[in-house]
N, C-alpha and C positions, 0 to 999 in steps of 0.2 A: 219482387222477389228478383233473384236471379237463378235461371234455370240450370239445372243440372242432369248431365246422362250417363249414368252408369249399367253398362255392356255388364250381364254377366256371364260367367264364363264357364254357368251348364247348359248355357248350348255351343259349348267351343268345342271343338273335336282335342280330348282329353290327351291322346297322343303328341299332340302341338303345344301344348299349354302357352308356353314362351313366344314362341310366332305368334299367337292366336290374341296375348296379352299386349305385342307390340303393334298389332295391329289398328288396336285401337286408344293408340295413346294421344288423340286427340282429344276424347274424353275425359272427365271430370272424375272419376273413382274408375274403379275396375271392381265389379261385386262377386263378393266371393261364396255362394252357398255351401254352407258348412251342414251336412245331413249324417245323420247318425243312427238312422234304423229304428229306436226309442221315440223319439217325440215327431218324427214323420217315420214313413213307412218308404225309408231311401237311405241310403249309403253313399257318401260322394270323396271328401276328401277332409283333410284334419291340420294341423301344424305345421307337420314336414313341409306339405305342399305352399301353405302359405309364407314361408320362411323360402323358398325356391323362387316363386315368384315375387316375393319384394326385391331379390336381385337380377328378376329379368325386364323388371317397368319400371319404369320412371312414374309411371302411373300411381297413385295412390289407392292402398287395397280397402274398401268397404267389406269388411266379413260381417255375414249373416248367420247366426246361429241357432239354427231349427234343432235344436240338441235341448236332452232333460241335462237338470244340474248344471247349468249355467254361469251361475256362482261360482262354480266348482272352476270350469274350463276356461269362460271367457276371459281372462287375465294372463291367459297363455297366447291368445291371439296380438294381443296389443304386443307383448315381447317378442311374438315372431316378423312384426311389422306391419301388423294393421295399424292404417289412421283413425279408421273409424270401425266399432264393436257393435253389433246389435245381436242383442239376447230379446226371449220371447216372456211377456209379463206371465203366460202359462205357466213358463216352467220355471221361471224365476220365484225363488224362495224369498230372498230379498231385492228388491230389485233396485231401490232407491242407495242400499249400502254397494250392490254390485255396478250401480252409473258411475257414484262415486268414485269406487274402485279404480273402474275404467278410466273416466278422466284423469284419478291422482299417477296414471302410469303412462298420461302423455296422448293418451285417445280420445277422440270422439265418442259419448257413450249413447247409444241409441235404443230404442224399445220399441219390439215389435208386435200387433194384436193381430189375431188369427181376424177369419170374415166376422165368427158368430161372438167374437169380444168386442163387446160397446168404450167406447174411448173417455163417455164419461166418467165411470168410478176412476180412472186413473188421473185425472184435472189435477189435484195436487200432487201428481209426480211430475208434473209438464215443469217446471223451472230446474229440477235434475235433471234434463236430459239435452242434448244436442241435435236431437235428431228422432221423429216419430214416423215408424212404419208401419203403413195400411195394407196390410196384403189382399191383393183384390184379384186372388185365386186362394184354394188351400194352400199352404205349402206343403212340398215335397217333391213337387215334380215339376220340369219345365214346361213351355210347349200349350197351357193351357189357357182354355176360354177366358176370355176378361169379364167379372162379373160387376155388372151392370149397377145391381144395386150397394156396390160397395160407393157409389157417387157419393150418396147423401152425408154417409159416416165422414167421406173426404171432408165434405163441406161444416159437418159440425166441427171435426177436429180443426181445420181451420178459423174457424170463432172462436173455440177457446182461446190455441195459441195469441190470436188478437186483441181477444179482451182481455189477457195478461202481459202485453205487452212483449212476445217473449223472443228472443232472436232466433227461432226453432225449423230446424227445415222439416218438411214433410214431405215423406218420400213414398210413394207406390210400385208394389212389384207384384205384376203377376199380368200376363196378357196383354203388356202394351206395348202398342207399333204403332203406325201412320194412322190407324183407325182411330183408336182409341185416347190416344196421348191427349190431345186436344181435349178431351172432356175432362181429365183427370185434372190438365193444368186449369181448365174453367173453375173445374171444384174446388181450386187451393193449393193443389200440389205445387210441387217445385222441385220435388228429386225423383227421374222417373230411373227405374231400371229394365232395363232391355234386352230382354235372351236371345229368343230368334227372332226376331226382329233387325238383330244387327247380325247375329252372328250367321244367321241363316241367308241372310243379301250376298249378294255378288263383290260388294266392294262394301265392308262393314262399316272405316272411315265416313264413306260417303252417307251412310244408314244414321251412323251418329250425329251427322252433319245435319242432315235431314230433317231428324227428329228435333233435334234440339230449336230451330227455326217454327217448328212448327210448333212447339208448347212456346217458347221466347211471344208467338204471333198471338198464343190464346190468354197468356198471364198481361200479356197489356192491352190486351182488348178488356 
């Protein structure tokens, strides 16, 4: 597995988003948390900001839609320049159709699961996806503590992916830091969203390199 580190701009300085995006240009993706104050109790940013970020950085954008009715809104994020769009299965009316539409518009399609949502009922949907996101905190706010009880779920997801021989990335998001990333990698994750662990560091780019090194070592082991 190739390790990927995706800094989350939810932990960045929103008054300096262009500078903050450029500060982590050694990262694989820039994770953009979109919240609508309906699906989750927080409001962040939307399509216009994604369009602006696309112009401000060479790093591809990984948009995580924590919103109601993603079937309606997700395609607009592809059109705004997102290279990967994640929708929550709990909010999607027709996840297969939505994944296919995202792919048809030219982006990678990803599906997210809240902590209480099991992965097994969605086994048959996995071939329709490019990435599966296991939330390791409740979505809605940054800076939360990592939920260790999600590690078995990550392992089960990895087994399902391997069972079907899929080229499917397994992403984790929530509380990922130097103290938790190795456990996530050992459980089978290969894409890591890190917010405060990156943007709370004195040197965000060095924090990305450090997390990548830790995760790569754990994956190799």
